[in-house]
LUMVEXLO-464010 format. One record per residue: x negated, y negated, z negated of N, C-alpha, C, O in turn; residue in three letters. Coordinates in steps of 0.05 Angstrom, whole numbers, plus 5000, padded with zeros to 4 digits. Layout:
REM residues N
XYZXYZXYZXYZAla/...
***
This chain:
REM residues 152
409862100541412062280543411962420570412562660572Met/411362270591411162380618408962590620409162790633Lys/406662530607404462720608405162980594404263190602Thr/406662960572407463210557409263380575408963620576Ile/411163250589412963400607411363520630411963750638Lys/409463380640407863480662406163710653405963910668Thr/404963700629403363920619405064160614404264390621Ile/407464120603409264350598410164470624410264720627Val/410664310644411464410670409264570683409764780694Phe/406764480681404464620693404064890678403565090691Val/404364890652404065140637406265340644405665580648Ile/408765250646410965430654410565540682410965770687Val/409665360700409165450728406865650729407065850744Leu/404765610714402565810714403466080702402566280712Ser/405066070682406066330670407866470690407766720692Phe/409466330706411166460726409466600747410166820756Ser/407166470756405466590775404066840764403767040777Phe/403266830738401967050725403867290723403067520729Ile/406267240714408167460711408967580738409367820741Thr/409067410759409667510786407467690796407967900808Asn/404967620791402767780799402768050784402068250796Ala/403468040758403568290743405768470753405468720753Gln/408068360761410268520772409368660797410168890801Asp/407768530814406868660839405068900832405169110845Lys/403368860812401569080803403169320793402569550799Asp/405269260777406969470766408469620788408669860788Ile/409469470808410969600830409069770847409869980856Ser/406569680850404569840865403970100850403770310862Asn/403770080823403270320807405670510808405270760809Glu/408070400808410470580809410670720836411570940837Ser/409770580857409770710884407770950884408471160894Thr/405470910873403471120871404471350854404171580860Val/405671270831406771480813409071630826409271870823Asp/410771490841412971620855411871820876412872040879Lys/409771730890408671910911407472160898407972380908Lys/405972130877404672360864406872540851406572780851Ser/408972410840411172560828412472740848412872980843Tyr/413172630872414572790892412773000905413673210913Tyr/410172940907408373150917408173380898408173610906Gln/407973320872407773530852410373680851410373930848Lys/412573540853415273670853415473860877416574080874Arg/414473780900414673940924412974200920413774410929Ala/410674170908408974410904410374600885410274840889Glu/411574500864413074670846415374810859415875050856Glu/416874650876419174770891418174990910419475200912Asp/415974930924414975130943414175390929414675610938Ala/412875360906412075600890414475760882414476000883Lys/416575610873419075750865420275890889421276120887Tyr/420375760912421475870936419976120945421176310955Glu/417376120942415676350950416176590932415776820940Gln/416876540907417376760888420276830885420977010871Gln/422076680899424976720897425876980908425077060930Phe/427477120893428777360903431677360893432177300869Ser/433477420911436277410903437477690902436377890912Ser/439877700890441177960887442778030912443178270919Lys/443677830927445277880951444777650971443577450965Asn/445777700995445377501017446877241012445777031019Lys/449177251000450677010995449276820975449076580979Ala/448076940955446576780935444176650948443476420943Glu/442776810965440376710979441176480998439776281000Glu/443276521013444176321032444976061017444375841027Glu/446276090995446975850979444575710968444475460969Thr/442575850959440075730949438775570971438075340966Phe/438375680995437075541017438675301027437575101035Trp/441275331026443075101034442874871014442774641023Glu/442774930989442474730968439774590971439574340968Glu/437674740977434974620981434974431004433874211003Gln/436274521026436474351050438074091044437273881053Lys/440174121029441773881022440273691004440473451008Asn/438673790986436973620969434973460986434673220981Tyr/433773591005431773451022433173241040432073031043Glu/435573311050436973111066437872871050437772641059Asn/438772921025439572701007437172521001437372281000Asp/434872650995432472500989431572331014430672101011Leu/431872441037431172301062432972051065432071841073Lys/435572081059437371861062436871641041437171411047Arg/436271721017435971530994433271390994433171150989Lys/431071540999428471420996426471551015425571771011Asp/425871411037424171521058421371571049420171781056Lys/420271401032417471441023417271681005415371841007Lys/419271720988419271950970419572210987418372410981Ala/421272191007421672421025419072501039418472731041Tyr/417672301049415072351063413072481044411672671051Lys/412972381019411072491000411972780993410272960990Ala/414572830990415573090984414973291007414073511001Tyr/415373201032414773381054411773441057411073661065Met/410173241051407273291052406473491031404873671037Lys/407573471007406973660986407973940994406574140989Gly/410273961006411374221015409574341036408974581035Lys/408774181056407174281077404474381067403574591075Lys/403274231049400674321037401074581021399374761023Asp/403174601006403674840990404175091008403075301002Ala/405775051029406275281047403775361062403275591067Tyr/402075161070399675221084397775381066396375571074Ala/397675301041395975441021396875721017395275911016His/399475761015400576031012400076201037399676441035His/400276081060399876221085397076351087396776561099Tyr/395076221075392376321076392076601063390476761072Glu/393576651042393276921029395877091031395977301018His/397777001046400277161049399877371070399077311092Cys/400477621062400277841082402478041075404577961064Asn/402078291080404178491076404978531047407178641042His/403378441028404178471000406278270991407678310971His/406678051007408777861001411277951015411278001039Cys/413377981000415878071011417877841011419277790992His/417877701034419677471037422077541054421877731070His/424177401050426677451066426577301092424777131097Ser/428577361109428777211135429376921130428376751145Asp/430976851110431476571103428876431096428476201104Tyr/427176561081424676441073422976381098421876161101Tyr/422776571116421176531140422176311158420676151168Tyr/424876291160426076071175425375801162424675611176Arg/425675791136425175541122422175471122421375241126His/420475671119417575631118416575541145414675381147Ala/417775641167416875551193417475261198416075131214Ser/419475151185419974871187417774711174416974501184Phe/416774791151414674651137411974681149410474491153Tyr/411274931156408574981164408174941194406074851202Tyr/410075021210409775001239411374771252411374741276His/412774611236414474401247417074511257418274681244Gly/417974421279420674491289420574721309422574761323Tyr/418374861311418275081331419975311322420675341299His/420775481341422575701336421275961330422576171334Asn/418875961321417576221314417276241284417276041270Tyr/417076481275416876531246414076491235412176471251Tyr/413876481210411476441194410276721190410376821168Tyr/409176831211407977101209404977101214403976921227Asp/403677291203400777321208400377451235398377391248Arg/402177611244401877761269403977661289406277651281Tyr/403277611314405277511333407277731340406577971341Pro/409677651345411677851353411477901382410977721398Arg/411878151390411778221418414678221429416478311416Arg/414878121452417478111466417978381479416078501491Ser/420378481478420978741489421778711519422078921532Ser/422178481529422878451557420878271571419478111559Ser/420778301597418978141613420677971632422378081646Ile/420077721633421677541650420377521677417977451679Gly/421877571698420877541726422977401742425377401736Thr/422077271763423877131781423877291807421777341819Asn/426177371817426477511842428177341860430277241853Val/427177311884428677141904429077301929427177411940Arg/431477311938432177461963433377261983435377131977Ile/432177242006433277072027435377222042434977452050Asn/437577092047439777222062440377052087439776812088Thr/441677172106442477032130444876852123446576932107Leu/444976632136447276462133448976472158447876442180Ser/451476502156453276512178455176272177456376222156Val/455276122198457075882199459175922220458676022242Arg/461475842213463775852232464575572238464975412220Leu/464875512263465775252271468575252282469275422298Gly/470175082272472975062282473174882305474974922321Leu/471674682308471874492331469374472346469174322366Phe/
***
């Protein structure tokens, strides 16, 4: 009787190890699937953003604000998914940048948003040609005499 209980216990214990190992494989597959899903989703979103045209400024501003809110929510909820999404967006914008020139008619909101993906947090636009500054910064220093009055 003791041997039967021992054999049953060993069998149950071995099944628990096998199912635990399978769960780890499944979770690893879901992580890879999640990563590829968000990268593909980012590429689709970027393509839609590149082709987006609105009827008025308010509609365009609302669209970009909703996109920004989606990314912030994703960042708060799932950091790995957010990183995969941002990598997909960066790749898609870099690919578009290679053939984007004067035939692409993007709005100012698009350039601001695209500079976040392609150039990081820098304050310049996503342009093929650099913008020229209309003013020149110089430092002028004039030395003056100092006059001191003493009361005592």
